[in-house]
DRENRO-584378 format. One line per 10 residues: number of its first residue (from 1); their letters; for each residue x, y, z of N, C-alpha, C. Coordinates in Angstrom, 3 decimals, decimal comma. Layout:
BEGIN
NUM> a> X Y Z X Y Z X Y Z ~ ... .
END
This chain:
BEGIN
1> xxxxxxxxxx> 28,944 -4,430 -19,711 29,676 -3,530 -18,097 30,275 -4,885 -17,664 ~ 31,265 -4,496 -17,040 31,591 -6,225 -15,998 31,117 -5,418 -14,236 ~ 30,861 -6,655 -13,991 30,379 -6,717 -12,677 30,743 -7,314 -11,713 ~ 31,781 -7,341 -10,494 32,005 -8,061 -9,940 31,422 -8,047 -8,291 ~ 31,275 -9,659 -7,725 30,487 -9,332 -6,581 31,756 -9,996 -5,423 ~ 31,645 -10,465 -3,928 31,827 -11,056 -3,147 32,744 -12,298 -3,724 ~ 34,286 -12,381 -3,494 35,151 -13,387 -3,434 35,626 -13,221 -5,416 ~ 35,572 -11,514 -5,880 36,177 -11,659 -7,130 35,227 -12,100 -8,276 ~ 34,171 -12,576 -8,297 33,625 -13,535 -9,206 32,569 -12,511 -9,907 ~ 32,719 -12,587 -11,531 32,733 -11,649 -12,194 31,380 -12,267 -12,697 .
11> xxxxxxxxxx> 30,068 -11,370 -13,058 28,893 -11,517 -13,008 28,742 -11,515 -14,701 ~ 27,402 -11,848 -15,347 27,151 -11,515 -16,579 26,379 -10,417 -16,313 ~ 25,848 -8,957 -17,439 24,797 -8,213 -17,428 24,277 -8,352 -19,063 ~ 23,735 -7,366 -18,604 22,978 -7,155 -20,186 23,346 -6,213 -20,902 ~ 22,988 -5,927 -21,807 23,741 -4,542 -22,236 22,783 -3,456 -22,370 ~ 23,052 -2,219 -22,280 22,264 -0,883 -22,351 21,618 -0,350 -20,924 ~ 20,165 0,135 -21,021 19,820 0,288 -19,607 18,879 0,156 -19,007 ~ 18,264 -1,223 -19,740 16,921 -2,215 -18,999 17,375 -2,754 -17,806 ~ 18,549 -2,738 -17,488 18,317 -2,915 -16,008 20,227 -2,006 -15,603 ~ 19,694 -2,179 -14,331 20,626 -1,138 -13,724 21,293 -2,186 -12,446 .
21> xxxxxxxxxx> 22,387 -2,588 -12,349 22,643 -3,520 -11,389 23,199 -2,292 -10,109 ~ 22,801 -2,607 -9,035 23,022 -2,115 -7,971 24,447 -1,515 -7,649 ~ 25,081 -0,475 -7,627 26,093 0,264 -7,380 26,712 -0,596 -6,506 ~ 28,328 -0,623 -6,865 29,215 -1,613 -5,855 29,182 -1,422 -4,556 ~ 29,333 0,226 -3,973 29,254 0,769 -2,953 28,024 1,010 -1,926 ~ 26,379 0,718 -2,841 25,650 0,605 -2,435 25,225 -1,142 -1,697 ~ 26,036 -1,905 -2,866 25,661 -3,511 -2,355 26,881 -4,012 -1,096 ~ 28,049 -3,142 -1,269 28,828 -3,165 -0,380 28,215 -2,991 1,323 ~ 27,502 -1,864 1,493 27,022 -1,391 2,370 25,936 -1,941 2,873 ~ 24,878 -2,908 2,363 24,059 -3,913 2,250 24,461 -4,434 3,554 .
31> xxxxxxxxxx> 25,629 -5,426 2,946 26,349 -6,410 3,070 27,383 -6,334 4,210 ~ 27,232 -5,166 4,457 28,299 -4,980 5,791 26,903 -4,398 7,057 ~ 25,973 -3,856 6,611 25,013 -4,066 8,129 24,212 -5,220 8,104 ~ 24,257 -5,883 7,125 23,258 -7,505 7,420 24,621 -8,552 6,851 ~ 25,600 -8,121 7,422 26,493 -9,220 7,454 26,558 -10,284 8,674 ~ 26,226 -10,219 9,715 25,683 -11,138 10,336 24,738 -12,068 10,433 ~ 23,378 -11,664 9,372 22,193 -11,958 8,942 21,697 -12,710 7,742 ~ 23,094 -13,245 7,090 23,073 -13,346 5,698 23,161 -14,980 5,648 ~ 24,294 -15,752 6,428 24,645 -16,402 6,626 23,339 -17,790 6,756 ~ 23,066 -18,378 6,431 21,715 -19,255 6,311 20,402 -18,642 6,315 .
41> xxxxxxxxxx> 20,431 -17,645 5,573 19,030 -16,554 5,533 18,096 -17,212 4,682 ~ 16,993 -17,043 4,593 16,051 -16,687 3,203 15,815 -15,665 2,289 ~ 16,781 -15,088 1,722 16,681 -13,965 0,747 15,468 -13,740 -0,353 ~ 15,163 -12,484 -0,369 13,804 -12,415 -1,396 14,467 -11,000 -2,305 ~ 15,039 -11,177 -3,512 15,671 -10,068 -4,423 14,554 -9,958 -5,031 ~ 13,943 -8,359 -4,819 12,477 -8,020 -6,163 13,627 -6,901 -6,604 ~ 12,793 -7,045 -8,197 13,188 -6,564 -9,353 14,460 -6,250 -9,704 ~ 14,835 -7,460 -9,609 16,206 -8,283 -9,370 17,340 -8,285 -10,374 ~ 16,526 -7,199 -11,542 17,950 -7,080 -12,798 18,441 -8,426 -13,375 ~ 19,833 -8,339 -12,812 20,629 -9,250 -13,035 21,213 -9,965 -12,222 .
51> xxxxxxxxxx> 20,160 -9,926 -10,710 21,042 -10,933 -9,699 22,135 -10,683 -8,870 ~ 22,474 -9,563 -9,058 23,578 -9,195 -8,301 23,627 -9,085 -6,664 ~ 22,787 -8,611 -6,495 22,016 -8,777 -4,730 22,442 -10,115 -4,771 ~ 21,623 -10,858 -5,068 20,961 -12,553 -4,472 22,362 -13,400 -4,763 ~ 23,136 -12,962 -5,720 24,250 -13,321 -6,099 25,228 -13,513 -4,656 ~ 25,002 -12,150 -4,441 25,761 -11,768 -3,294 25,407 -12,077 -2,194 ~ 24,607 -12,627 -1,670 23,591 -13,337 -0,884 24,394 -14,721 -0,994 ~ 24,106 -15,484 -2,199 24,307 -16,789 -2,064 26,107 -17,160 -1,364 ~ 26,741 -16,336 -2,095 28,245 -15,730 -2,037 28,329 -15,995 -0,549 ~ 27,676 -15,402 0,062 27,973 -14,941 1,708 27,105 -15,503 2,854 .
61> xxxxxxxxxx> 26,561 -17,054 1,740 26,016 -18,433 2,926 24,760 -17,484 3,147 ~ 23,842 -17,109 2,042 22,386 -17,402 2,290 21,978 -18,831 1,958 ~ 21,163 -19,715 2,582 20,422 -20,871 2,451 19,772 -20,703 1,040 ~ 18,674 -19,988 0,976 17,653 -19,676 -0,328 17,614 -18,353 -0,683 ~ 17,592 -18,537 -1,562 17,390 -16,646 -2,372 16,447 -16,840 -3,750 ~ 15,306 -16,261 -3,557 14,276 -16,295 -4,555 14,693 -14,923 -4,963 ~ 14,245 -14,994 -6,681 14,542 -13,479 -7,288 12,959 -13,399 -7,908 ~ 12,417 -12,254 -8,242 11,301 -11,971 -8,937 11,975 -10,826 -9,852 ~ 11,484 -10,607 -11,212 12,171 -9,975 -11,894 11,021 -10,035 -13,421 ~ 10,626 -9,043 -14,184 9,573 -8,942 -14,798 10,327 -9,266 -16,721 .
71> xxxxxxxxxx> 11,312 -8,764 -16,912 11,896 -8,637 -17,783 12,917 -10,019 -17,911 ~ 12,384 -11,335 -19,149 12,411 -12,268 -19,551 14,309 -12,523 -19,811 ~ 14,932 -11,532 -20,519 16,219 -11,790 -20,845 16,893 -12,016 -19,452 ~ 16,431 -10,699 -18,388 17,004 -10,333 -17,311 17,046 -11,836 -16,043 ~ 16,061 -12,492 -16,470 16,338 -13,527 -15,427 16,458 -15,149 -16,208 ~ 16,943 -14,692 -17,545 17,664 -15,783 -18,130 19,412 -15,240 -17,487 ~ 19,812 -14,237 -17,215 21,340 -14,173 -16,780 21,002 -14,351 -15,294 ~ 19,830 -13,982 -14,630 20,113 -14,470 -13,254 20,241 -15,547 -12,928 ~ 19,893 -16,703 -13,875 19,575 -18,069 -13,686 21,922 -18,078 -13,558 ~ 21,556 -18,003 -14,582 23,320 -18,201 -15,594 24,238 -17,501 -14,276 .
81> xxxxxxxxxx> 24,267 -16,381 -13,682 24,516 -15,698 -12,381 24,823 -16,474 -11,438 ~ 23,393 -16,897 -10,743 23,363 -17,717 -9,754 23,610 -19,284 -9,741 ~ 23,538 -19,701 -10,935 24,045 -21,204 -11,225 25,494 -21,357 -10,987 ~ 26,241 -19,894 -11,156 27,835 -19,649 -11,055 28,290 -19,752 -9,477 ~ 27,205 -19,253 -8,877 28,019 -19,090 -6,965 27,412 -19,909 -6,243 ~ 26,286 -20,411 -7,056 25,395 -21,502 -5,572 26,717 -22,731 -5,236 ~ 26,286 -23,169 -4,116 26,682 -24,372 -3,895 25,487 -25,203 -3,857 ~ 26,049 -26,660 -3,550 25,299 -28,068 -3,016 24,223 -28,123 -2,198 ~ 24,497 -27,331 -1,175 23,223 -27,305 -0,235 22,513 -25,887 0,188 ~ 22,894 -24,949 -1,208 21,821 -23,956 -1,452 20,988 -24,111 -2,488 .
91> xxxxxxxxxx> 19,592 -23,046 -2,042 18,547 -23,342 -3,121 18,373 -21,861 -3,650 ~ 17,885 -21,625 -5,144 17,219 -20,627 -5,640 16,361 -21,117 -6,677 ~ 15,862 -20,257 -7,155 14,691 -19,770 -7,871 14,530 -18,451 -8,217 ~ 14,177 -18,403 -9,385 13,887 -17,121 -10,504 12,464 -17,280 -10,933 ~ 11,468 -16,185 -10,319 10,028 -15,863 -10,852 10,176 -14,990 -11,757 ~ 9,399 -15,079 -13,304 9,570 -14,001 -13,929 8,424 -13,470 -14,154 ~ 7,668 -12,110 -13,917 6,620 -11,812 -14,031 6,453 -10,747 -12,738 ~ 5,329 -9,870 -13,133 4,729 -8,867 -12,571 5,001 -8,850 -10,857 ~ 6,059 -8,087 -10,361 6,463 -8,341 -9,133 5,552 -8,220 -7,820 ~ 4,182 -7,596 -8,239 2,829 -7,560 -7,182 2,165 -8,848 -7,319 .
101> xxxxxxxxxx> 2,191 -9,607 -8,619 1,514 -10,598 -9,021 2,141 -12,088 -8,065 ~ 3,652 -11,754 -8,418 4,263 -12,932 -7,968 4,581 -12,976 -6,448 ~ 4,472 -11,929 -5,435 4,421 -11,976 -4,271 3,436 -12,782 -3,967 ~ 2,471 -12,617 -4,311 1,160 -13,749 -4,200 1,584 -14,813 -4,009 ~ 2,094 -15,264 -4,617 2,545 -17,051 -4,834 3,715 -17,443 -4,093 ~ 4,368 -16,179 -3,210 5,072 -16,607 -1,772 4,195 -16,745 -0,300 ~ 2,664 -16,072 -0,467 2,154 -16,062 0,816 2,969 -17,448 1,217 ~ 2,540 -16,988 2,870 2,794 -18,548 3,624 4,408 -18,874 3,414 ~ 4,956 -17,959 2,813 6,488 -17,967 2,891 7,172 -17,035 3,747 ~ 8,233 -17,231 4,690 8,938 -16,145 5,503 10,198 -15,733 4,572 .
111> xxxxxxxxxx> 10,423 -14,701 4,603 11,943 -14,485 4,390 12,837 -13,912 5,397 ~ 14,088 -13,989 5,329 14,976 -12,831 6,895 15,352 -11,980 6,265 ~ 15,797 -11,762 5,108 16,378 -10,491 4,069 15,730 -10,574 2,749 ~ 14,984 -9,032 2,602 14,388 -8,292 1,020 15,094 -7,777 0,790 ~ 15,645 -7,279 -0,738 15,959 -6,612 -0,619 15,407 -6,140 -2,545 ~ 14,465 -4,729 -2,067 13,632 -4,460 -3,468 14,301 -3,299 -4,046 ~ 14,505 -3,519 -5,529 14,905 -2,085 -6,312 14,702 -1,929 -7,590 ~ 13,677 -1,362 -7,474 12,331 -1,349 -8,588 13,390 0,072 -9,307 ~ 12,217 0,174 -10,287 13,291 1,288 -11,413 12,525 2,681 -10,610 ~ 13,769 3,731 -10,393 13,196 4,780 -9,135 11,341 5,383 -9,292 .
121> xxxxxxxxxx> 11,351 5,413 -10,831 10,109 6,214 -11,300 9,189 5,310 -11,394 ~ 9,341 4,560 -11,051 8,277 3,215 -11,221 7,300 3,619 -10,093 ~ 6,030 3,152 -10,325 4,666 3,390 -9,138 4,785 2,042 -8,527 ~ 5,660 1,147 -8,416 6,087 0,055 -7,310 6,185 -0,014 -5,954 ~ 6,418 0,993 -5,448 6,846 1,123 -3,656 5,593 0,804 -3,105 ~ 4,947 1,432 -3,324 3,698 1,330 -1,961 2,846 -0,074 -2,561 ~ 2,571 -0,564 -3,866 2,100 -1,813 -3,802 2,821 -2,850 -3,265 ~ 4,183 -2,726 -3,626 5,191 -4,196 -3,360 4,918 -3,755 -1,745 ~ 5,418 -3,087 -0,845 5,399 -2,834 0,047 3,945 -3,235 0,872 ~ 2,557 -3,052 0,165 1,207 -3,120 1,019 1,909 -4,799 0,974 .
131> xxxxxxxxxx> 1,743 -5,119 -0,482 1,774 -6,576 -0,609 2,864 -7,629 0,330 ~ 3,941 -7,141 0,789 4,907 -7,891 1,786 3,966 -8,124 2,929 ~ 3,461 -6,502 3,054 2,553 -6,617 4,297 1,707 -7,499 4,714 ~ 1,136 -7,595 3,476 -0,278 -8,121 3,474 -0,045 -10,300 3,137 ~ 1,040 -10,252 2,950 1,327 -11,846 2,485 1,859 -12,093 3,686 ~ 2,765 -10,989 4,631 3,163 -11,127 6,322 4,595 -11,972 5,106 ~ 5,371 -11,979 4,354 6,456 -12,684 3,716 8,424 -11,968 4,683 ~ 7,589 -10,704 5,749 8,993 -10,751 6,474 8,700 -11,538 7,886 ~ 9,632 -12,467 8,087 9,810 -12,925 9,527 9,947 -12,110 10,555 ~ 9,647 -12,240 11,668 9,701 -11,442 12,916 10,761 -10,423 12,749 .
141> xxxxxxxxxx> 11,973 -11,267 12,920 13,107 -10,549 13,301 14,178 -10,489 12,119 ~ 13,215 -10,145 11,189 13,751 -10,091 9,179 13,789 -8,810 9,243 ~ 14,416 -7,862 8,089 14,301 -6,484 7,616 14,194 -7,025 6,090 ~ 14,044 -5,463 5,343 13,940 -5,373 3,903 13,982 -4,104 3,504 ~ 15,318 -4,110 2,407 15,817 -2,720 2,391 15,023 -2,505 0,844 ~ 14,869 -1,297 1,106 14,250 -0,524 -0,318 15,556 0,529 -0,996 ~ 15,904 0,065 -2,043 16,966 0,890 -2,838 15,720 1,800 -3,491 ~ 16,070 3,388 -3,550 15,053 4,285 -4,454 16,393 5,574 -4,443 ~ 15,562 6,847 -4,942 16,358 7,794 -5,327 16,644 8,591 -4,308 ~ 17,476 9,061 -3,801 17,932 9,949 -2,786 17,038 11,504 -2,773 .
151> xxxxxxxxxx> 17,008 12,413 -4,279 16,430 12,713 -4,145 14,944 13,455 -3,972 ~ 13,907 11,921 -4,234 12,605 12,107 -4,248 12,153 10,961 -3,699 ~ 11,193 10,175 -2,917 10,376 9,150 -2,474 9,275 9,547 -1,221 ~ 8,496 9,008 -1,621 7,269 9,053 -0,185 6,893 7,800 -0,755 ~ 6,328 7,488 0,526 5,549 6,387 0,547 4,161 6,804 1,456 ~ 3,311 6,029 1,576 2,365 6,006 2,881 2,779 5,419 4,108 ~ 2,224 5,206 5,121 2,555 4,060 6,008 2,165 2,660 5,931 ~ 3,184 1,902 6,407 2,124 0,165 6,286 2,014 -0,276 7,775 ~ 1,029 -0,484 7,895 0,525 -0,727 9,341 1,604 -1,777 10,334 ~ 1,815 -2,761 9,883 3,215 -3,783 9,881 4,506 -3,550 9,998 .
161> xxxxxxxxxx> 4,773 -2,482 8,929 6,471 -2,130 9,420 6,415 -0,946 9,744 ~ 7,959 -0,602 10,050 8,269 0,721 10,759 9,759 0,308 9,849 ~ 10,280 1,881 9,883 11,657 2,242 9,378 12,419 1,871 10,373 ~ 13,680 1,230 10,380 14,586 1,217 11,223 16,039 1,898 10,977 ~ 16,147 2,088 9,729 17,233 2,794 9,470 16,807 3,529 7,939 ~ 17,883 4,370 7,344 17,797 5,286 6,764 19,417 5,898 5,726 ~ 19,703 5,031 4,789 21,594 5,661 4,446 21,774 5,846 3,079 ~ 22,110 7,308 2,678 22,116 7,404 1,557 23,417 7,524 0,702 ~ 23,855 7,521 -0,755 25,207 7,070 -1,085 24,762 8,115 -2,084 ~ 25,023 9,063 -2,387 24,482 9,969 -3,587 23,363 10,246 -4,134 .
171> xxxxxxxxxx> 23,262 9,953 -5,181 22,127 9,919 -5,723 20,989 8,538 -5,522 ~ 21,275 7,558 -4,532 20,752 6,564 -4,314 20,864 6,862 -2,735 ~ 19,739 6,237 -2,309 19,218 5,884 -0,779 18,851 4,792 -0,554 ~ 19,045 4,106 0,702 18,575 3,058 0,679 17,667 3,385 2,326 ~ 16,309 2,738 2,212 15,042 2,623 3,344 15,008 1,042 3,761 ~ 15,573 1,093 5,000 15,218 -0,499 6,299 13,946 -0,572 6,773 ~ 13,599 -1,482 6,586 12,060 -1,584 7,554 11,978 -2,780 8,457 ~ 11,461 -3,217 9,030 11,446 -4,317 10,118 9,807 -4,318 10,737 ~ 9,490 -5,621 10,820 8,211 -5,403 11,544 8,130 -4,889 12,221 ~ 6,489 -4,436 12,830 6,476 -3,527 14,206 6,720 -4,719 15,052 .
181> xxxx> 6,825 -3,617 16,139 6,540 -4,044 17,424 5,723 -5,009 17,604 ~ 4,631 -4,873 17,236 3,438 -5,426 17,578 3,508 -6,884 17,201 ~ 4,307 -7,211 15,671 4,428 -7,915 14,472 5,845 -9,385 15,275 ~ 6,762 -8,682 15,866 7,634 -8,924 16,284 7,427 -10,467 17,481 .
END
């Protein structure tokens, strides 16, 4: 499969359905919404697949990008893809492993933008949102975008996060969170 991002850059992908890159129209929508927030930001890409969202963030001026992905071959592709787009003044890191466990390693760091795109049928949504809140990974003026099925998706409220917008693109939906007023 061919995958192109900002600046008509082509990224490597993996064969088969092991990873599901974010659709181009969804990726474009996210970056249109966050366009003024990306330059100079600290970006966290959860369940990163082949790293297309993080690569796009780096192309658009993110200062730091960190990916967490469980599948080893995908981690190798993320590194290759990000190496193609990173500038001398940008940093990136790819962490392999269970996303909930790896988030604990990031405790004490804060991110301006977090993109979370697990397999839609996974049981990761609630534990990851809870971990993001527990480890205070969102900076006070930051946002988190969660990609999920537009047909079925439920989570329990997370006390320190509030929904700030929702968008639907066919079978894909995005729910955006920010820290609650008390956390800002």
